[in-house]
Every structure is written in structure tokens, then in C-alpha cells.
N, C-alpha and C positions, 0 to 999 in steps of 0.2 A: 162292637159299633159303640159311641157313646150315646148318652142321654138325648131324648127328643128335643128339637127346638121349640119354643112357646108359639111360635107362628104357625106350627105344625108343617113346614118344611120337611124333608126328608133328612134322616140322619146324616151327619158327615163324619165317614169313617177315619179314624186316626191311624189309616194303613200308609206307612212310609217306612223307607229303608235307607239305607246310605251307599252310594256307590264311591268307591275309591275313598280318599281322605276328606275331600270337600263338597260333594256333591249330594244333595237332599233329593231324593225321588219320592213324591207323595201320589198314592192311587185315589182317583176321585170316581164315582159311580157317575154315569151319565148327566143323572139329573142335576147333580152338583156341579159336575164341570161345565154344563150349560149357563152358570150363573155368570152375568157380566162384572168384568172389574174383580176378577179373582185378586185378592190380595193376600200377603203372607207379612209376618214378622218376625223377626228374631228377640229374643228376650223383651225388653221394652222399648227397643228402637223404632224406627218410623217403617210405617207399610210400604210395602214395594211389591210390585206384580212378580210373576215366576219369570225366569229369563227365557224359559222355552216350556213349549206342551208338545205332547205326542200322543195321538190318539193309539191307546191299546189295542181296543178291539169297538164295536158298537156300544159295549155297555161301560166303558171305564176310559179315562183320560191320565196322562202321567204328568203332573208338574215336576221342572227340573230348577233347582236354584243353587248356588253356591253357600254351603253354611259350614262353620267350623263346627267340630264335634261337641265342644262344651257350650253350645248356644241353644236355649231352648225354643221350640218351634211352634208358630201357632198359625191357625188359618182362619180367615174370617168369614164368619156364617152369614147366610142370607139377610138376617136380622140386624145384623151389623157387630155382634157380639165375637168375641175372639174364642176360638174352640185350642186349647192346647193340645199338641198333638202327641205329647209323651215320647216314650223312649223308642228309638227306632226299631223295624221288626226285623226279621232274618231278609238277606238276599232274595231267599225262594219266592218272596211276597212277588215279585216281578214276574216269575214264571208260572205263579199259581193263577193268574188272570192270564189265559192263551192269548200272546200277541198276536199281532199280524206276521206274514212271513219276512218283510221288510224291518221288522223293528229293532232288531240288534244293531243293524248297519246305521238306522237312523238315531238311535241312542249314541252309537260311538259319534257320528257327526256332530249331534247337537254338544256332546261333552268336550269334543275337541275342538268346535266353533265357539258358539255363543259362550258356553262355560270355561274356556280355554284351561282345559284340563288333560289335555292331550300329552302330555309329559308324566302324568301320574301313574306310576307303575302300579299302585294298589288298583285302580281304576280299570287297568286292562286286565288284571287279574279277576277282577269281579266279571267283567265282559267275559273273559274266558270261561268262567265258571258257570255263568249263564248259556253259554252256547255250548257246553259240553254234553250235556243230554240230547239235545236236537241235531248235533251236527253230524254228517254223513261223509263218507270217504269221497274224496276229490274225482272224477271221473277221471279215465286215462288221456283225456286229450288235455287237461289241465297239468302243465310239467313246465319245468323250465327247458328253456331252449337255447341261452346264450348267457354265457358269465360276462360281467361286468365290472369286475374287480371290486376288491373291498368288500366281499361277499354278498355284492347285488346280484341279482339274475334277472333276466327277461324270461316271463312265462307267456305261455298261450293262456289267454284269458277270453270268456264273453262278457265279463262284466267288471267295474270298478267297485270300490267298496272301501272296507277297513281289514287290515291283517292285525289279529290279536295273539299276542303271546304272553305267558306270564312275567315278561319282561318290558312290555311298551305296547303303542297303539301307534300304527302306521299308517296313513292314507295309501289306499291303492288306486293311481289314475286310470280313468276309463281308458280302455286297451284301443290303441292305435295300429288298425291293419290286424288286430287279433293278438297282439304283445303289450305287455305292460311292465313295467320295472317292479319289483318287490324288494324290500332292504332284506338284509342279512335275517335269517330266521332258521331256527331247527324246529320245524314243523309250526303249528299254531293254527287257528282258526281263521278263515276268511269270510267275513260278513260282507256277503255282496249286496249291491244295490237292488240289483234285480231280484224279481221274485223266487224262492228256494231258501232250503234251509243252511245254515253255516257249513262250511266244507273245510274238513280236517285235511292241512296240507300234506303231500306226500313226503318222507324223509328217506335218508339211503338210495336216493336216485345217483345215477351214475352223473359226473361234471359234465357239463356242455361244455362245447368249444366257447372260448370267449371271442373278442372282436378282433382281437390281434390275429390269431389263429384262423378265423374266417377270410380277414382281410388278405392274408397270405397264399390264400387259396385259388387256383384259377378255374375249378370245376364249375359246372354251371349251378349245381344246388347248394353249396355255401356261399356263393357269389350273391344268389337270389334271397337267400338266407340274411345275408349281410345287409343288402339293401333295404330289406323287411324291417332289420333290427334298426338299423340307422333312421328310417321313417317313423318307427315307435318313439325313437327318442328324440326327434327334434323339437317337441315341446319342453323338454327337460333340460334344453343345453344350459340354461340360467344357473342349474344346480351344480355346485363342484363336482360330486361324484360322476356326474354325467359328462360335464365337459372334460375332466381327466381321462375316462373311458374313451370317449370318441376320438380326442387328441392323441392319446396313446396308441391307439388303433392304427391311426393315420401315419404317425411319425414312424412307428416301428416296422410298417409294411409300406414304405414310398414305393411308387410307381417311378420308373424311370423317366426323365423327362424326354419331351418327346416335339420336334418341330417338323415343318416342311419346307426345308430351305434350300431344296436343290434348285439351281438355274434352269433345270430341264423342265420343271414343273410348271403348267400353267396358272396355278394358284400356288405362293409360296408365302409362308408366315412362321412366326416364332414368337412366344411368350417369352419375354427376357426376365420379367418380374412378374410376379402376382403377390403382393404383401399383405397381411393382414394389417391393418391400423389400430388394432386392439380394442374397438369399439364395434366389433359388428361389420366394418366396411372393409374393402380391399382396393388396392391402389396397384393398377397396371402398367407395363411397359412392354411394348411389342411392337412387331412391324408386319406390313401386309405387302405383297407383291401380287397385283392382281390388274395386268394390263389389258385383258378381254372383259373385265368387269363382270367376272363370274359369279362373285360373293353376293349373296341375298340376305344375310342375317350373321349374327354372332348371339351366341349364348354361353353363359359362364356359367360352369355346374361345379358344384361341390358336393358333398356326400349326402346333403339334403334335399338335392333336387337343382333345378336351373334357373338362372335368371336372364333374360333378354338384354343383350348389350345394346342400347340404342345409338344408332349414328351420331347422334347429337350430343353424346356423352364422351365421345373420343376427341382428343386434340391432337390434330396432325403435327409431326414435327420433323426436321430433318434428321437423317441417319446417313451419312456420307459412306458409312461401311456397307450399307445395303445396296447404296446407288452404285457404289463401284462394283459390287457383287454382281449385280442385273444388268450391267449396261451392255453387255452382248447375249442377254439371255434369247432363248430360241422364240419366245411368245412378244417379244419387245420389253424395251427399257421398263424401267419402275416409275412410279409416281415421284416425282421432284422430292416430295416429303412423305416417306412412306412410314415412316415412324408413328407410332401412336402414343397416348399416355390417358389413363381414364383412372376417375376415383369414382367409386360406387358407395356411396355411404351406409346404404343397407344391403348389402350383397346376399343377406340371406343368414339362416340360423349357423352357428358356429359351434365349437372353432372348426376352422377348416384348414388343414395342414398342406394341402396340395390344390392347385385348381386347375381345372381343364376349360379350354376354350374351343367352343365348337363353332366351325365355319360352314354354314348351311348356303349349299350350291343351289343354281336355279334347277338343276337336274333332278333335285332330291337327296344327291349323294352329300355327305359331311365329312369333313376335314377334323379330326380332334389334336389339338394341340396340349401338350400335359407341361405345367409349370415346375419349376423348381418349388424348394421350402418356402410355403408363405408364412410361417409362425417362425419369427426370429426376434432377438431382444429388441426391446422398443428403440433404444438409442442407434442400433445399426439400422433398423428400418428408416427411421427418420432420417438417417443420412442418406440410405439409399434412395429415398424419396428427393429430397433435395438434390441429388447428383444424377437424378433419371433423365435430365432435359439438359440438353445445351442451352446455358445462359441466354444465349442469343435468341433463342426460339421463346424466351418467357415474355409475354404481355401481361397488361392486367388481368385479362378474363381467364388464361391459363393458370395465372397465381391464385386468384381469388375463387375460382370454383375448382380447382383440381389439386393443385399443389399444396396450398394453405390447408383445407379442410383435412387433408390427410395428415400433414406434418403437425397440425395442433394437436390432433388425437394422439399422434404418437408421442409428442413433446408431453403430453399430459401423462402418459403410462410411463415413460421415462423417469419423470420428477415424482413419481410415486413409487419407483423401487426405494428402498431402504439406502441413506446414504452413508451410514457407519461410519461416524466422525470419530476421531481421536485427537486427543490434545498432548502433544509433548512440551515441555518446558526446559529449556537450555540456560543454564546460569541462574542467577537470583535475580527473579522478578523486580523491577523498580514498584516502591512501594506505594507511592502516590503520583502518578503520572499524569500531566496536562494534556496530553495528546496521545491516541493510539494509531499506530500507522498499520493499515490493513492491506497486506500486499499479496494478491493472487498470483500462485506459480502453476504454470502449464508448461511442461515439456522443456522450455528454454531456461536454464539456470546459468547461463554463462554471464549474465549481468549482476548476479547475487555478491559475488566477491567486490565489485567495483562499489555497488551501492552502499553495502555495510560498510566499506572502507571511507566513502563520504559521509556516512552517518558517525561514525567513529571519531571523525575529526569535528565534528559540529558539538559544542557543549549543550545545546537545548536537546538534541537527539539522544543524548545520554541519559536524560530525564524522562525521555518518552517511553512508551510502550511499544515495542517492536512485532507485530505479528504475521508471519507468513501463512499462507494456506496453499496447501498442495494439492492440487484438483487432477493431478497424473498418478495415481496410486502405484503405478509401476516403477516410479521413479522415489520409492520412500527411503530405500536405502541410500541411494545417492544422495537425495537431499538433505537427510540427517547428519551423514557424514560431511557434508559441505559446510552445514548452518554450525556443528558442533567443531570444526576446525577454525572456520574464520572468527567465529564468538568466542572461541578460546584465545585465539590472538589479539582480538579487539577488546575483549572485556566486555561487550554489549550483550545483555540478555535476550533471548528471542523465544517467542511462543510458536510453536509449527503446529499448524491444524492439519489434520491428514482428512482427506477424503477416502472412502471406500470406493468410489468410482467416480469417474469423471461429470462433473453437475453442471458445468459452465460459469461463466465469469460472475454473473449476478448471484448465484447460490453459493460462490467461493468468497465473495464480497460478504456477504450476510453471514456465513459461518464466522469469519472473521470477527464480524462487527458483535456477535452473539458473545466472543470470548472477551471484547475490549472493556476496559474498566476505567478509561479515561472520559471526561466530560465532552472532549473534542474528538472527532473522528477525522482522520485523512486517509481517503482512500487512493491508493498509488498503485502503479503499475510496476511490475518486476522489471521493465525495460526503460524506467526512468531515473535518472542519476543526476544529482543536484551538481549545480557549477561551482558552488563555493558555500562555505558554512554560512549561517544565517539567513536562510532564505524563508523558513517556517516564521520567524518573528513579526515580520509585516503581514503575514495570512492571518496570524493570529489576534495581531493587534486589530484588524479590521474587524473580526467577529465580535471581539470584546468591547469595541467603540461603540457598534452598532447593532440592537436587538432586532433590527428590522431584518438584517441579512441572515440568509438561511445557508448560504455556500460562497466560499470564495474560492476560484481557482487562479493558478500562477502562468506565467509566461513560459511556454515550452519551445524548446529549439532543436532541429535536426542536429546532426553530428556536424555539419559543416557551419554551423552557427545561424544558419537563415531562419526564420520564424516556422514553428510547426502550429502554434496556436497561442492567440491572444483574445480568447473568448470565442465561444461557439453560436452561432445564427443559425436561422433557417432560410433556405433558398427553394423556389420550385426548380424541378427538374424535370427529366422525360416521363410523359403520362401525367404533368402536373402534381405529381408527388412532392411532398415538402423533404428536401434533404438536409442534413447535417454538414455545416460547411464551419470553416474556422477562419477566423478575421485574420487578414493579412498573412495568409499560409504562403511562404516561400520569400517574404519580403525582408530586407536586411534585419537583424537583430535589433538594431538600435532606432529602427523607424519611428519617427516621432510620435506618430497616432499610437502604435502599439506600446510606446513608453508611458501612456497615461492611465491611471487607474480610472475606472469607470462600470457601469452597470451594465451587463450585456445579457440576452437571453438565457444563456445556459454556459457551462465548463464543461469542458471534458473529463472522462471518468478516470483518465490517466493520472489526474491529479486534483482532487477536489476536496476541500476542507469545509467540515460543517459540525455544527453542535449536535451532540448525540440527541438533545431532545428533540430536534428539527428531524434527524434521520428515523427516530421512533416514530413521530408524528406522522410521517408519510410511508412508514412500513419498509424503508430501506429499497434496494434496487427490485425491479419486477422481473421474477424469474421466468416470466412468459416469453421472451426473447430467447431464441435459441443461439446457443454458444456463447456469444457475446457481440453485441453492437446495438446502438440505440436506447439501451437502457440507462445510460448517463443523461441523456436530451430527457428521456421520460422521467427520470428522478427529479432532474431542473423542473421541468413542467409542474410535477407534482408539488415542488415547494412552492413556485410561484402561485399554483392554485391555494395553497394552505396560507396565502399571504406575505410569503418571504420576498425578497429580493436577492439577486444572484450578481457577484462582484468580480470582475478582473483585477489582478493584483499584479503589476510589471515589476514589483521590485524583488519578487521571488521567481528566480530564474533556475530552471531545470533542463537538462538535456533529455529527449524522449527518442528511442530508437524504435521507432512507429511500427507496430504490428509485428513484433518478433515472434510473439508466442502465437497469435491466433492463425498466423500465416502457417502453422504446422500442424493444425486441427482438421483430422481429415472430415469433419462434419460441418467446415466452414471453406476452407480452400478449395476451389474448383467445383462448388455447389453453389446455390440460389439462395444460402442462409440470409445473406446482406439484403436481398430484395424480398425475402419473406420478411425479417425484422423491419425494413423500412416501410413497407406495406401496412405492418401491424401499427406500427408508429402513427403512418400517416392515418389509418380509420380512426385510431382512438384520440389523436391531438389536431387533426387538420383545421377546426374551427378556433381552437384556442391558439394555434400558432399563428393563422391568418391576423387575428385580432392583436396579438403579441407584437408581430412586425410591422405594425403600423407605427409603433413608437421606436422601431431601429430602422426608418427607410434608408436614410442614406448608406450607412456603412453595409447594410445589407446588398444594397443594390449597386453600389461602386464596386466593391471588393468581393465579389462573390467566389473568391477563389476555393474551388473543391478540396 
């Protein structure tokens, strides 16, 4: 004990010890602990209260704070003076004053929580030492029952707490259904939140069955244990170790798909698709034949329980194949629209590798349908969503409430995948190019020879930087061989940017722009071929003469010489959405109004020239559009929003063999990707477009060529 205080207050004991590397634990008797506003000080620093307090017993309290080992520690006395605490005592000070039964669990909780020292191995060793004398062997009921992979186990437990070993400190969750996951450990002490001494975990036990082994068994006991284990894990599915264990158990023990599709059935149904949207939801495609209206409800079931499927969440769609199959069915023909699609954004805890759909009948009987794999790569799942409905069935409600939310989530997940970009330079690069041409390639390479041959005949293009971006990685060898051969013949240097996966038009253009070094950028499609040399000069001249311009587009023609593009404008279409349209599309090449340079609402991304500074200012193409469509008008609108104007220049003439690449994309052709992109564009820009088109009324209304 230190010297008595002048005020006659009880003596403050300089009793303290160190826990781990940075925690100071100070023991105060009850009469001192009751002092209000207890303050501490490190060295000559500012006073501060303890980070945490723990009652040791009715006679003492423990103050906790973070303090480096080389800092002297002082405690403020009742009279306001500062009492140096001297050197720390042994760790045994904490056990000399008998603590309550839950003291060690509470101490571990405070250390890992407010004091943020849970990763301190020295702290864990100190806690293990404190628990050693009072620890008792765990009862026979406390044992591991299920393996989870990576050394983790599900244990039968009565209470949560903290697992302490010489290597670390880990939180043990409150058991769910009597089971709780524990991290890998070779023994150690379990500090329970419930009353009772620390428990020494058993070692040398036989390895329990893992989730995959349980999932592959059909006997009642292992199936019951599997259900219990999954329920115990449902609160942990955000943690990678749990997500991986649950996913692998389902994927490696898939149940066969099951439908009730016989025309002789009174109720027939199938789930064609039940796909994870990678953000906790599920997208469903199926059909139901129920001419007698026996079905009373549907429940979507996964490994963690069931979710009712409300009738209002289902969109009924046509299914000619089902109608034909049941036109002579025993209980009557099927509904004209027997198909259904649905998106449940919160389908339940995941991951779910295989969904089941339970149809409840009025009799109390149930029909269970088992879907195929739910966990497929995001890009393929996105394509399946967009292909899951006949485009003729798609209206605004189905698009906005079902297809778009599912596709948006999957598009985000697909975009988050590593791109794996590689750059190959062919020939000697141009030292100081005035313009960089960025040309995305996807599948269709047959125009490249003609395009480069046309470039080679143009002296201005020999001083340009030509960048091709291959967005179909399976063609790497073919594209590399083709470009090396053509560039060897023409003497034109080319940069080839290779993507490790298909990422879509916008990302391909953005990748090419990232490699570009010129102050001007020309976005050019691979199916655009110049009519003659000299086409680039008038476009450059426009930008150089007028700093107000953000982008210039040329005249584009079909292969028969008719007009494909003389500027882009917007017109209302079905559903009152704004559609992208081209001025004078299909008109003769030399139609007088198309031969006049003028400001336009926008220009097509097939050929658009802009300053690099303007491109950077607006952030390039938006990659939120799927595959390719509407990102060019989106860019033009963002340029206008930034204060730039858009110009059409008819003196630059090129042929455009329209949509030669995108037509080969499985995620676009035959899907509702175009409707998705148009809807996204409309939601984002409708008010701005309405205002903009007030300045372009005559051309937009008179020549609304789609």
C-alpha cells in the first residue's frame, strides 16, 4: 500500500499488472472504485478515464486501459493528486483477488471489444494462464459433431464465450439449436458467458463427419444432423469459412432435378431455372399447369428454411411448349400463359446451391420441385435472366420489378471479376500521335483487314495511334496472328489490349482509352471502314477550332450507300420511353439536309471523336449498360451536362456494317438486353432528354427513322 492521503481517504493500492503487450489492468478496492470520474494518466499526458471497468467481486473493481510498456502510469486520488503506480506486479494479482465465475469471459470480451486487442497472442497466453488453475475438463456432452473444413468444427455447447489458446483469442457465438462453430484449435480453454469455471476442450477425438458426408447420406439421423448444422450456421453465412463450407456441401451433394411434368397429372409444374443473383436473391423461371386450381400456395425452400412465394411476385408469361404439351391433357388444357418468372431479392440466408419449390394443395398434400444449379458464374446467370422471357412478354412492370433488379445485381457481380488485361505492341509505336483510335473487337474479325488497309492508304492515319481491344479472349491467338500479318504488310504499328474475360463494349473502350497517349480519342467500331482517305481531318479541324465542342461524329453509310447515321436524336417509343434514333437513316447518301454540318443531340459510338480531356472529365463510357447499347448516347448526354456541344460532320464519310459483332453475343442476341439498357437510359436521362429535344423539334419529329 502507498502512503495515506492527507484528506484521510482510504489508501489507493498501486496494484496493477499487464495483460498481453498493451493492456494495463488496475485493481482498486471497493471504497476507491466508488470514486466518481476515476481518471488515469500516462506519463505527463492528458488525463483520461479507463476504457473499461469490470467488478472483480464485492470488494474490488478492475480498470482496463491501453498503455505501452514504457509509459509510467498514474491514478488520480480523491484529493486530486496523482499517485504513481510504479512497476506492474505479476499476473497472479488477478487471481489473488477471487473473481466471479464469469470474470474471465468478461475480461476476454472487454479486451477484444473496447480495447481492440483480440489479435494479441500475448494477451491470449495470459488469459490461458489465468484459466489454467480453475479450468475443469469439459463434460462428455461438449464435443465436436460436424466438420466444416479448414479445421473448423461445429460443437455441442450450452453457452457462447471465448476460446483461448496459447496462439490466440476467438469469439464463440451463442449456440443455435445447441451447436456453435469453433475455429481450429488443439485444445485450449473455453471461457463461457454462463456461470461456471473455464472448460478444457477435449483433444484426440475422432474426426466427425463433414457437411458433404452428411449431405450425401439418406438415413434419418445424418439428415437430421445436417438440418441442425445448417440452422446453426445460418447466422454465419457472411463469413467466408461458413459460406464456402455450406456451398461445397450443397454443390458436391446435388440432388437430381425433379419436376411433375406428366400430362396425366392434375397438377403439373417444373422449375426451369432458380438462379442466385449473387446478392442474396433468387431469380425463378418455371411453369404451372393446374386447370382445377388445386394449388393453394408456393414455398421456396433452401438449406436454411422456407420463404413463401406470394402470388403477386409471379409474372405470368407465355410458354408455347407447355401449352402444346397439355392441349389434350386428361384434366383439361392449361392456362394460355402457364409460365412464370419471379425475382425474390431477399430469398434467405445463403449461399444456396439448389432451390426447391413446394406446391401446397388444398388437401394438405404437397408437390416438391427440385431445380438445377443455382450457383453459376455471374455473367452466365445474367444472360440466363435476360433470356428467360420471350421479349414479346416483356412490359415495363416485368422489366422494372423482376428482370432489371436481378440483372443489375448479376451485372455488378460480373463486373467485379478480375479483368486480367494484357497489352501487346506490334511494330514501332508512333512517337507523338495526334489522335488515338480505340477499336473494340468481339468475335467478328473479318473487317479488320479492310479497316487497316484503308488506314494504311491515309497519310494522317500513319501518324495516329491504333489500339485494338480484344474482348473475346478465346480469339487471342487468331487476333494476334491476324494483326501481326496485316501490320507487317502495311507497316502500321498497332497496340493490342487483351481482356481475360468478356467485359462488354464500354469496358473494352475504356481499357483502350487507358492505353491511349494522344490528346484526341476516336472511338471506332471494328465494322466501320473509311470510304476514302482524308476523313479524319475535317473532324479534327472542328474540335481544334471550337473549344465548346466535346464530340464530333461523321456521316455513316450502309454498304449500299444509303445513310445509316447523320447524327443521333431521341424519340418517344412504345411505353413512352425515349429511344435512340439516327437522322435520315435509309435516306440517299447525298440527301441535302444530311450534307450540312450542324449541332445534334448526340452521335453514335460507332465513330465519335473527342478531346481526351473531355473524355476524362465525364469518366468515359458507363459500364452499367449490359454488353453494348445506349452507352454512346449516355456519354453524349454527360458531355452536354458538363457544358459541351455535339457536332455532326458530313465531310467525314465511312461505311458502317451495322451490329456485326453484337449480333454474335449470346448475352445480347435473343435476349432483352436492349430493353434493359433502354430502360436504364430512360430512367437516368428522361427529364434531360425531354428538355434537350425541345431544341431539336423539327428534325426529331419529321424524320423519326428508327
